[in-house]
Each structure stands twice: as C-alpha cells, then as structure tokens.
N, C-alpha and C positions, 0 to 999 in steps of 0.2 A: 549298529555299532558304533556308530559316530556317534547316535543321540545320546548312547550310554556314554563314551563318552564325556561328550558335554554337560550331560548331566553331573556328573562325576565332578568334569569347573564346578562348573555353581554352587553344588554341593556343599566344594572343598570353601571356595572366594567363603558363600554365608558364614559356612564354620570358620573360618582364618575373621572375618567382620563380627560375626559373636564374639570371639575368644577378643578381640581389638580392644571392643572397644569397651565389653564389660574389664581388659585393666585397666583402664584409662579413664574410664567412666566412675569407677563404681569403689563409694571406699573396701578399703580392710577389712574393716568388718566383717562385708555382707558380699564376698569377691566370691566370683564360679567356680564355684568346685574347685572348677579339676588347676586356675590358677593357685590352690591351696594345699596340694601334692607337697611341693620340696618344697619349704617355710622355713626351712635354715639356709640355701641358695640362689631361692631368689623373690622379691616381695612379690604378695599380689597381686601387686593397688601399683600402679602409676597417688595414688591419695598416700603415702608415704612413705617412709627413709624406711627406718626397724621402728619407729609407731605410731599410729595416723596421721595425719599432718594435722585434724581437730584435739591432739590432743600433742601438742608439740611445748605449748604456750604452760601448759600443767606439769609437763615431765619440771620446763624447770624453773618454774618455781617451786618444783615437791624436790628437787635439787641444789636446789637454793635453800631454806627450811634445812635439809642437811649438811652443808656447811655449817650454817650456825650453828645449827645447834649435837650434833651429833662430832663428840668427842677424839681423844686424841690415842688412844688404845680403847674406841669402838666400831665399827667396820660401817662399813655398808652394807649386805648383797645386792648385789644388780644381777638381772639377766642379764644374755646377747643382747637384747633388744636394747637397754639400757648405759647398756657398758658404754659407745663413745658417749653416752650423751654423761653420762656421771663423770670420763676424766676430761669435761670440755667444762660446765658447770659442778665440780663439786673438788677439785682438783685436792683439794687441803682435806679431805674427809680416809680415812683405807678402806677403797672398793678392791669385794671381796669380790667377784667376778662367779655363778656357778652354772657359766653355762645356759645347754637346758632341762638338766636332772629336779628333782623335784627339789621348791626352795626347803623345810622341813627337815630335812634332810642336810641338803648344804648348812644351813643353822645349824642341825644338830655337828656337824662332821666340824665348825670353828668354832664351836662352844666349849667341845672338846681338847678345841688346839686353842683353849687360855681366854678370847674372847669375851669376856664380862657381859657386858650388852650385843645386841644388834637388832637394825633395820632391815628394810626392806623394799623398796621399793615400787609397786607394782599400780595396776591398776586396781579399782577398787569394785566392793561384793559386786557379782553380777556380770561386767565388767571389762575379766579377762580376756587375756588371748595365747597367742601359742598354747592351743588348750588349758589354763587355766580359768574358768569362770570362777574360783571362791579360792583361798588360801585357809591353811587348817586352824583351826581354833585358838596354834601356838600363833599367831601375827593378828595383835590390839594393833588396827589404828590410834596413828598417837597423830597426824598430819592431810588433809585432804584440800587437793589444789585440782576442781571439774571432775574427770575419769580418774586422774589419780591421784595414789593417796601413799606413803611412810605408815609401816610396817615396824610398831618394836615388837622383838622372838619375846616370846614371853615361854622357857624351855620348862617341862612341867619336871616337877620339883619328885 
C-alpha cells in the first residue's frame, strides 16, 4: 500500500514538473496540449503575453503602419489577442474588436454598418494562431513585418 502511495506521488511530481517545464520553456506555438485547452483564460506559455514574444516587435511595426495609413473613416479589425496592442500603438485608428469570432463574419458585419474600407491585423499565411492558420481570400495582404501582417478586406461584389 505504501509503495502505491509513493509511486502515485512520484508520478504526480513528474507530471507537475513536465507541465511546469513546458509552460516555462516552450513557445506558445508548440505548447504542451493540456495548456492549450483554455486559450481565452490562461496563456499556453510564459513566453507570450497575448501574442508570442517573438512576434511583439512585428506587432508594433504593423500597428505603426496602420496608424500611418488607415484613415479616420476606415477601421482596423482586431482579435482579442491584438486589442490591447492596438489601443497602445494605433490609438488614432478606429479599432474594431471582434473577439474570437471568424474575421470574415466580423468584417461583413462592420461593412454593413457603413465602413468603406476595413483592415485586419493577423499572422501571415500558415503562422496563424487561436485556431485560424489562414484567412479567407477576401483578405489581401498590404503590409508585412516578420510573421505579422495587415490585410485589407475586399468584400465580394
């Protein structure tokens, strides 16, 4: 009986150490699967805030481009992961947060509200996150910095 309890303690300690090490050392894109179950509430890695640390400088550059190029009557669609960044680095731009909804649905809804031109900040093709590895063809890349890009929404006529 005592051997079973000790074995259970060892297994628990190893599992906890494995989860801890993967949380501390692995980048968010390759996080331990258990840590990716609740992305809305808990980061999957310490090597991120709302975006991976390796993408932070590119997010700032992309939002700088948006601040310089998106006009007052236009809007910048931002996922929850980019919302805080947009508030800090693109404060002069009309920021349209769409949460975790599909970006095309959000763009169509904002277009119906009268926005003539909409932009979106997201990862480049194949490097997406939060379950979206690529965007629909209605989004055309207009600026890129590393793995982060600004896309213009082109609604089908």
